[in-house]
C-alpha positions in Angstrom: 150.6 111.9 36.3 148.2 113.0 33.6 146.8 116.4 34.0 143.3 117.2 33.2 143.4 120.8 33.6 140.4 121.5 31.3 138.1 119.0 32.6 138.7 120.6 36.1 137.7 124.0 35.2 134.5 125.5 36.1 131.8 125.8 33.6 129.4 128.8 33.3 125.9 128.3 32.2 124.3 131.8 32.2 124.5 133.0 35.6 125.2 129.6 37.2 128.8 128.3 37.8 129.4 124.5 37.5 132.3 123.4 39.4 133.9 121.3 36.7 133.1 120.0 33.1 131.9 116.6 33.9 127.9 116.3 33.4 126.0 113.2 34.1 123.4 112.5 31.3 119.8 111.8 32.1 119.0 108.1 32.5 116.0 106.4 33.4 112.1 106.6 33.7 109.4 105.1 35.9 111.6 103.2 38.1 112.6 106.4 39.7 109.2 107.3 41.2 107.0 106.3 43.9 103.6 104.9 42.6 101.7 108.1 44.0 104.3 110.4 43.0 107.7 111.9 44.2 111.1 110.3 44.1 112.2 107.2 45.5 114.9 107.0 48.2 116.8 104.5 45.8 116.6 107.4 43.2 117.9 110.0 45.4 120.8 107.9 46.8 121.7 106.9 43.1 122.0 110.5 42.1 123.7 111.6 45.2 126.3 108.9 44.7 127.3 110.6 41.4 127.3 114.0 43.1 129.7 112.5 45.6 131.6 110.9 42.8 132.6 114.3 41.5 130.1 115.3 38.5 129.6 119.1 38.5 126.3 118.8 36.7 123.7 116.2 36.8 120.6 115.8 34.6 117.8 113.7 36.0 116.1 111.2 34.0 113.1 112.7 31.9 110.2 113.8 34.2 106.5 113.6 32.8 104.7 116.9 32.9 101.4 116.1 31.1 99.0 113.9 32.9 96.0 114.5 30.7 96.7 114.4 27.0 98.7 111.2 26.8 97.0 107.8 28.0 100.2 107.0 30.0 103.6 108.7 30.4 105.9 105.8 30.1 108.2 107.3 32.6 106.3 107.2 35.7 103.9 109.6 37.5 103.9 113.3 36.2 105.2 116.1 38.3 101.7 117.7 38.3 99.9 114.7 39.6 101.4 115.1 42.9 103.5 118.3 43.2 103.9 118.2 47.0 105.2 114.7 46.9 107.7 115.9 44.2 108.7 118.9 46.1 109.4 117.1 49.1 111.6 114.4 47.6 113.3 116.6 45.2 114.2 119.1 47.8 116.1 116.4 49.8 117.9 115.3 46.7 119.1 119.0 45.9 120.0 119.5 49.5 122.1 116.3 49.5 123.8 117.1 46.0 124.6 120.6 47.0 126.8 119.5 49.8 129.2 118.1 47.2 129.0 121.3 45.1 126.7 119.5 42.4 124.1 121.3 40.6 121.2 119.3 39.2 119.0 120.1 36.3 115.5 118.7 36.1 114.7 117.2 32.7 111.2 117.8 31.9 109.4 116.1 28.9 106.7 117.3 26.6 106.2 113.5 25.8 107.4 110.6 24.0 105.3 110.5 21.1 105.6 107.8 18.3 108.5 106.0 19.9 105.8 104.2 21.9 102.5 102.9 21.2 99.1 104.7 21.4 101.0 108.0 22.4 100.1 111.1 20.4 102.3 112.7 18.0 102.5 116.0 15.9 101.2 113.8 12.9 99.9 110.2 12.3 103.2 108.5 11.6 104.6 105.1 11.9 104.9 103.7 15.7 108.6 102.6 16.3 108.5 98.7 16.1 104.9 98.3 15.8 104.3 97.6 12.0 100.9 98.7 10.8 100.3 100.9 13.6 100.4 104.9 13.5 100.4 107.4 16.2 97.4 109.5 17.0 97.8 113.2 15.9 97.7 115.9 18.6 95.1 118.7 18.3 96.1 122.1 18.6 94.6 122.4 22.1 96.4 119.3 23.2 99.6 121.0 22.1 99.1 124.1 24.2 98.0 121.7 27.2 101.3 120.0 27.0 103.3 123.1 26.5 101.6 124.8 29.7 102.2 121.5 31.7 106.0 121.7 30.8 105.9 125.4 32.0 104.2 124.6 35.3 106.4 121.6 36.0 109.3 123.8 35.4 108.2 126.2 38.0 107.7 123.3 40.5 111.2 122.1 39.8 112.6 125.6 40.7 110.6 125.6 44.0 112.1 122.2 44.5 115.7 123.4 44.6 116.8 122.5 41.1 119.4 124.8 39.7 118.0 124.7 36.1 115.8 122.5 34.0 116.4 120.7 30.8 113.9 120.4 28.2 113.3 117.1 26.7 114.0 117.1 23.9 114.8 117.6 20.4 116.7 114.3 20.2 116.1 110.5 20.0 113.1 111.1 18.0 110.8 112.1 21.2 108.0 114.1 21.0 109.8 117.8 20.5 112.1 116.0 18.1 109.1 114.9 16.2 107.7 118.3 15.8 111.3 119.6 14.6 111.4 116.6 12.1 109.9 117.4 8.4 109.4 113.6 8.0 107.2 113.2 11.2 105.6 116.6 11.2 103.1 117.2 8.5 101.0 119.7 10.2 99.5 122.6 8.4 99.1 124.9 11.4 101.5 127.2 13.0 103.4 124.0 14.6 104.3 122.6 11.2 105.7 123.7 7.9 108.8 125.9 8.2 111.7 125.0 10.6 110.7 128.1 12.8 107.2 126.7 13.0 108.3 123.0 13.6 110.4 124.4 16.5 107.5 126.7 17.8 106.7 124.3 20.7 110.3 124.5 22.0 110.1 128.3 21.7 107.0 128.6 23.6 108.1 126.3 26.3 111.1 128.4 26.8 109.4 131.6 26.9 106.8 130.6 29.5 109.5 128.8 31.7 111.7 132.3 31.7 108.5 134.1 32.6 107.6 131.8 35.3 111.2 131.1 36.9 112.8 134.2 35.9 115.1 135.3 32.8 118.1 134.2 34.8 116.8 130.8 35.3 118.9 128.4 33.2 117.3 126.3 30.6 118.9 123.7 28.6 118.0 121.7 25.5 119.0 118.2 24.6 119.7 118.4 20.9 120.5 115.7 18.2 122.7 117.3 15.6 122.0 114.5 13.0 119.5 111.8 13.1 121.3 109.4 10.6 117.9 107.9 9.3 117.1 107.2 5.7 113.7 106.0 6.6 111.3 104.8 9.3 113.2 101.9 11.2 116.2 102.3 8.8 119.4 104.0 9.9 122.2 105.2 7.7 125.6 104.2 8.9 127.5 106.7 6.8 125.0 109.4 7.1 124.5 109.5 3.5 120.7 109.7 2.2 119.6 111.4 5.3 115.9 111.6 5.5 115.6 113.2 9.0 118.1 116.0 10.1 121.1 116.9 8.5 124.1 118.4 10.3 123.5 121.7 8.5 119.9 121.7 9.8 121.1 120.7 13.3 123.4 123.7 13.4 120.7 126.0 12.1 118.4 124.7 14.9 121.1 125.3 17.5 121.1 129.0 16.3 117.6 129.4 16.6 117.4 127.9 19.9 120.1 130.4 21.1 118.2 133.3 19.7 115.0 132.2 21.7 117.1 132.3 24.9 118.2 128.7 25.7 121.1 128.8 27.9 123.0 126.1 26.8 122.8 122.9 24.5 123.6 119.1 25.2 124.2 117.6 21.9 124.2 114.0 20.6 122.9 112.2 17.5 120.5 109.6 16.5 116.9 108.5 17.0 115.2 105.3 17.9 115.3 104.5 14.3 119.2 104.8 14.3 119.5 103.8 17.8 123.4 102.9 17.4 123.9 106.6 17.0 121.7 107.6 20.0 123.1 104.9 22.4 126.2 103.7 20.6 127.6 100.3 21.3 131.2 99.2 21.3 131.5 99.2 17.6 131.1 103.1 17.5 134.5 104.8 18.1 134.9 106.8 21.3 134.6 110.7 20.4 132.8 110.1 17.2 130.7 113.3 17.9 133.5 115.7 18.6 133.7 117.2 15.3 130.0 117.5 14.8 129.6 119.3 18.3 132.7 121.6 17.3 130.5 122.8 14.3 127.6 123.7 16.8 130.1 125.5 19.0 131.3 127.6 16.1 127.7 128.6 15.2 126.6 129.7 18.8 128.0 131.3 21.9 126.2 129.5 24.5 127.8 126.3 26.0 127.9 122.9 24.1 127.8 119.9 26.2 128.5 116.6 24.0 127.5 113.2 24.9 127.7 109.8 23.3 131.0 107.7 23.8 132.8 110.6 25.4 134.2 108.5 28.4 137.9 108.8 27.3 139.3 111.5 29.5 142.1 112.1 27.0 139.4 112.7 24.3 137.1 114.9 26.5 140.1 116.9 27.8 141.5 117.7 24.1 137.9 118.4 22.8 137.6 121.1 25.7 141.0 122.3 25.6 141.0 122.8 21.7 137.6 124.9 22.1 135.3 122.1 20.2 132.9 121.5 23.2 132.6 122.8 26.7 131.8 119.9 28.8 131.3 116.1 28.5 128.1 114.3 29.1 128.3 111.0 30.3 125.5 108.4 31.0 126.5 104.8 30.8 130.0 105.6 32.2 128.2 107.2 35.4 126.5 104.1 35.8 129.5 102.0 35.7 131.5 104.1 38.1 130.0 107.1 40.0 133.3 108.1 41.0 134.6 108.7 37.4 135.3 112.4 37.7 137.1 112.1 41.1 139.4 109.4 39.6 140.1 111.2 36.7 140.9 114.7 38.6 142.9 112.8 41.2 145.0 111.0 38.6 143.6 107.5 39.1 142.2 106.9 35.8 143.3 103.1 36.0 141.0 102.7 38.8 137.7 103.8 36.5 135.6 100.7 36.1 135.0 100.8 32.5 131.6 101.0 30.7 131.7 98.3 28.2 128.9 99.9 25.9 127.1 96.7 25.7 123.8 98.3 26.3 122.4 95.3 28.2 122.2 96.4 31.8 120.8 100.1 31.1 118.8 100.9 28.0 117.5 97.4 27.2 116.5 96.8 30.7 114.7 100.2 30.6 113.0 99.2 27.3 112.1 95.9 28.8 110.2 97.5 31.9 112.9 95.9 34.0 115.0 98.0 36.7 117.8 99.4 34.6 121.2 99.3 36.2 124.6 98.3 34.7 126.2 95.2 33.4 129.5 95.8 35.3 128.0 97.6 38.2 125.2 95.7 39.8 124.6 98.4 42.5 123.8 101.1 40.0 120.3 102.8 40.6 119.7 100.5 43.4 122.6 101.3 45.6 120.4 101.1 48.9 119.2 97.6 48.4 122.4 96.2 46.8 124.8 98.0 49.3 127.9 96.2 50.1 127.7 95.0 53.7 130.8 94.0 56.0 130.9 90.4 56.8 129.7 89.7 60.2 131.7 86.6 60.4 134.9 86.4 58.2 134.9 83.1 56.3 137.5 81.2 54.2 136.2 81.4 50.6 137.7 79.5 47.8 136.9 80.7 44.4 137.5 78.4 41.4 137.9 79.9 38.0 139.4 83.4 37.4 137.0 84.7 34.8 134.8 87.6 35.2 132.2 85.9 37.6 135.0 84.6 39.8 137.0 87.8 40.0 133.9 89.6 40.9 133.0 87.2 43.6 136.6 87.3 45.0 136.8 91.1 44.8 133.3 91.7 46.7 134.0 89.0 49.3 137.5 90.2 50.0 136.1 93.8 50.4 133.6 92.6 52.9 136.5 91.1 55.0 136.4 87.2 54.3 139.6 85.3 53.5 139.7 84.8 49.8 141.7 82.4 47.7 141.0 82.4 43.7 142.3 79.5 41.6 142.6 79.8 37.7 144.0 77.0 35.6 145.5 79.2 32.9 148.4 81.4 33.6 146.5 84.7 33.3 143.2 85.8 35.0 140.3 86.8 32.7 138.6 83.5 31.4 136.4 84.4 28.6 137.2 88.1 28.8 140.5 87.3 27.0 139.0 86.1 23.9 135.9 88.3 24.1 138.2 91.2 24.4 140.5 90.4 21.6 138.4 92.3 18.8 139.8 95.6 17.8 136.5 97.1 18.9 136.5 95.4 22.4 139.0 97.7 24.2 136.7 98.1 27.0 136.5 94.5 27.7 140.3 94.4 27.8 140.1 97.4 30.1 137.6 95.6 32.5 139.9 92.5 32.8 142.8 94.7 33.6 140.6 96.6 36.2 139.6 93.5 37.8 143.3 92.4 38.0 144.2 95.8 39.5 141.6 95.8 42.0 142.6 92.2 43.3 146.1 93.3 43.6 145.0 96.0 45.9 143.0 93.5 48.1 144.1 90.6 50.2 143.2 88.0 47.8 145.5 84.9 47.2 145.6 84.6 43.5 146.9 81.1 42.1 147.3 81.1 38.4 148.2 78.2 36.4 146.7 75.9 39.1 144.2 73.3 38.3 142.4 72.3 41.5 140.6 68.9 42.0 137.6 68.2 43.9 139.8 66.3 46.2 142.2 69.2 46.8 139.3 71.6 47.5 137.9 69.3 50.0 141.3 69.4 51.8 141.4 73.3 52.0 139.1 73.7 54.9 137.0 76.2 53.0 133.8 77.5 54.6 132.5 78.5 51.0 133.5 77.1 47.8 132.6 79.1 44.7 132.6 77.3 41.4 133.1 79.9 38.4 134.5 77.6 35.9 132.9 79.1 32.7 132.1 77.4 29.6 133.4 75.8 26.7 132.6 76.0 23.0 130.4 73.6 21.0 131.7 71.8 18.0 128.9 70.3 15.6 129.1 66.7 15.1 128.9 66.7 11.3 131.3 64.8 8.9 134.7 66.4 8.1 134.7 68.6 11.2 138.3 67.5 11.9 139.3 69.1 8.3 142.4 71.2 8.6 140.5 74.3 7.4 138.0 74.0 10.4 138.9 76.2 13.4 137.1 76.2 16.7 136.5 80.0 17.9 138.5 79.8 20.9 141.4 78.5 18.7 140.7 81.2 16.3 140.6 83.9 19.1 143.9 82.7 20.4 145.7 82.0 17.2 144.5 84.8 14.6 147.3 83.9 12.4 145.5 80.6 11.5 142.6 82.3 10.0 143.0 82.9 6.2 141.8 85.7 4.0 138.8 84.0 2.9 136.5 82.9 6.1 133.3 81.3 6.6 132.0 81.9 10.2 129.6 79.0 11.2 127.2 80.7 13.6 125.3 84.1 13.2 125.0 84.6 17.1 126.8 87.6 18.6 130.0 85.6 19.1 130.2 84.8 15.3 128.9 88.0 14.0 131.4 90.0 16.1 134.2 87.6 14.8 133.0 88.2 11.2 132.9 91.9 11.7 136.6 91.8 13.1 137.7 89.7 10.0 135.7 92.1 7.6 137.4 95.2 9.0 141.0 93.6 8.6 140.0 93.2 4.9 139.1 89.6 4.8 136.4 88.3 2.7 133.7 86.9 5.1 130.7 84.8 4.9 128.4 84.3 8.0 126.3 81.2 7.9 123.3 81.0 10.4 120.9 78.1 10.5 118.0 80.4 11.9 116.0 82.7 9.7 117.7 85.7 11.0 121.3 86.4 12.5 121.4 87.6 16.1 118.3 85.9 16.9 119.5 82.9 19.0 120.1 82.9 22.8 120.0 86.3 24.7 118.3 89.0 22.4 120.5 91.6 21.2 120.0 95.3 22.7 118.3 97.2 19.8 121.3 99.5 18.9 123.7 96.4 18.8 121.2 94.4 16.7 120.8 97.4 14.4 124.4 98.3 13.8 126.0 94.9 13.2 123.8 94.2 9.8 124.7 97.8 8.6 128.3 97.1 9.5 128.0 93.9 7.5 126.6 95.6 4.4 129.2 98.5 4.7 131.9 95.7 4.9 130.5 93.5 2.4 130.0 90.7 4.5 127.9 87.9 3.1 125.1 86.5 5.3 123.4 83.3 4.5 120.5 82.7 6.8 118.5 79.9 7.1 121.4 77.8 6.1 123.2 75.0 8.3 126.5 73.3 8.1 126.0 69.8 6.9 129.6 68.7 6.4 133.0 69.6 5.5 134.4 67.8 2.3 137.7 68.4 0.6 138.1 71.7 2.4 134.8 73.0 1.5 131.7 73.9 3.6 128.7 71.9 2.5 125.4 74.1 3.6 122.0 72.9 3.6 118.9 75.0 3.1 115.4 73.7 2.6 116.7 70.3 1.5 119.0 71.8 -1.0 122.7 71.5 -0.5 125.5 73.8 -1.8 129.4 74.1 -1.4 131.4 77.1 -0.3 135.0 77.3 -0.5 137.2 79.2 1.8 140.7 79.4 3.6 139.2 79.0 7.1 135.9 77.6 8.5 135.5 79.2 11.9 133.1 77.5 14.2 130.9 79.8 16.5 127.9 78.0 17.3 127.8 78.5 21.1 129.0 77.4 24.3 128.0 75.0 27.0 128.9 75.0 30.8 132.2 73.6 31.6 132.0 70.1 33.6 131.2 70.8 37.1 132.5 69.4 40.1 129.6 70.2 42.3 128.5 66.7 42.6 131.8 65.5 43.8 132.1 68.2 46.6 128.8 67.0 47.9 129.1 66.7 51.7 132.6 68.2 51.9 131.5 70.4 54.7 131.6 73.6 52.7 128.9 75.5 51.1 129.2 75.3 47.5 127.7 77.8 44.9 128.1 77.6 41.1 127.9 80.8 39.2 128.4 82.5 35.9 128.5 80.4 32.5 129.2 77.3 34.8 125.6 77.5 35.7 124.1 78.8 32.5 126.0 80.0 29.4 125.1 83.9 29.3 126.5 87.5 29.2 129.1 89.6 31.0 126.3 91.1 32.7 125.2 87.9 34.3 128.7 86.6 35.3 129.0 90.0 37.0 125.7 89.9 38.7 126.2 86.2 40.0 129.6 87.2 41.3 128.4 90.3 43.2 125.3 88.4 44.6 127.1 85.6 45.9 130.3 87.5 46.9 127.9 90.3 49.0 125.8 87.6 50.8 128.4 85.0 52.0 
């Protein structure tokens, strides 16, 4: 059994002892609060589940303090709006978490600034994703008022039992970050100009909290060590042409924060303008932050907590052992599996449900104003409403299709006490997880498939692989419930020459990569096509992506902001040729004939890979009508979508049979 000695060691933050080196990152916003103030029961349960799961330190999602300057908080009622309601509910949270030896820091924000429209910022600058709109500029009195609000909210947090507070934040381009960044702070008073002036608000907040809460009360700061931006709305993949914060300035800020009296720093990277460094998708290597965090640790003596694709226990253990960081901060991985620390420390890492870094269930839903949760864990942040309930009357359940939707249905139904049989026509479980996980950067998808198979092996599920079942056979099984999760099949365009030897369907290309030559045209600039193109380019192939729409990644379900930002930058880095507004008209003599605005052009290649989308596989639902069993059709078999919707369909049906 792999030992994770260093991850299990206690951590000292000032006078406070944390039981291990696992920290849960702050996640969420307004959905955590009751309309009139205070934390929802659902929020309390969500955080307590992570305390029960072994996290030594938990940071709440950002809590608003100011309720007078900003026209809205963007993250729910401010603490100062109803301090009594906040105290009552937060006290319950801390009492319950303390039972597990977990400490919680309340993360309190000064504001969100130009990341959202109509919110004031240090200076009038471009509002993220709102062309032509600039933020209102804070007055001197408004700055003072906001600082005072954070200090008052911190005192209420202490009185509510929080073990410390984290100041939100000099990261992700939020308001304090905007003060600290010269590209966003053009003030000429004491809050602008020199770096020390740009950090003055952070300094005054710290001084006020220590005065109100006591010098020994722990205060953390979330700090982005490097922004990776070269302009508003423009990231820099390599970190060159930095217009925001260089790593050298990030280290200087760390030193200054320590000198002010901050007790620890929770470090990461990026802003909204470079969101793929703030909330990294699967294309970003795990542990990418470690060496940057190590430079911060060399420069200061207070603990450095590191977050951002740190959900690999081997990387985390080595980084702590080698003195590069003091603890790991995990957000999305904590959503995917609240028991992550316990599973690591008890030697059961294979049972960790992996975060696939898709950003679909968490940050994207948060930004859309929907209930954030997790693509692979539908109960995350809604543990009460979505709790798994034992079956009152066990039933015979037959699931057809061993992809992710079918496996989730079988897993949940079996855990609830139903008798479950799962049929998969291929010789392996996984369905579209198999091709979807074949990319070099999709290790987590492969891990998700392995996790499902391991979990099913521990449950009383009859798994039949390599068996195609017909409607007639299903009718004879005596099932109470039949769940059809038969997935989807790729679309092949009906154009002349589509049967040319150089043309390869995407599923064939996934299964037989040796068929794909060195010069590749990928027809289809949706997510599947773009990820195939990226993988080929990273292998050193010469790649062209052809997309009929005006922009890649614009068809179907919108890509999360980090993913949608990173793929075009990766294409540029790997010299992928992108031809938008072009469609495949024909294949002639081994060449792709493309059409754009009535003009045709030929493009030569070794391989023409077709990735223009999927459609539901043929359904047996009508043939099963009147068979005596309740029939449900889920996942791609109902509507082609994502892993998120497949898992959620499977959980919904499996939990309610």
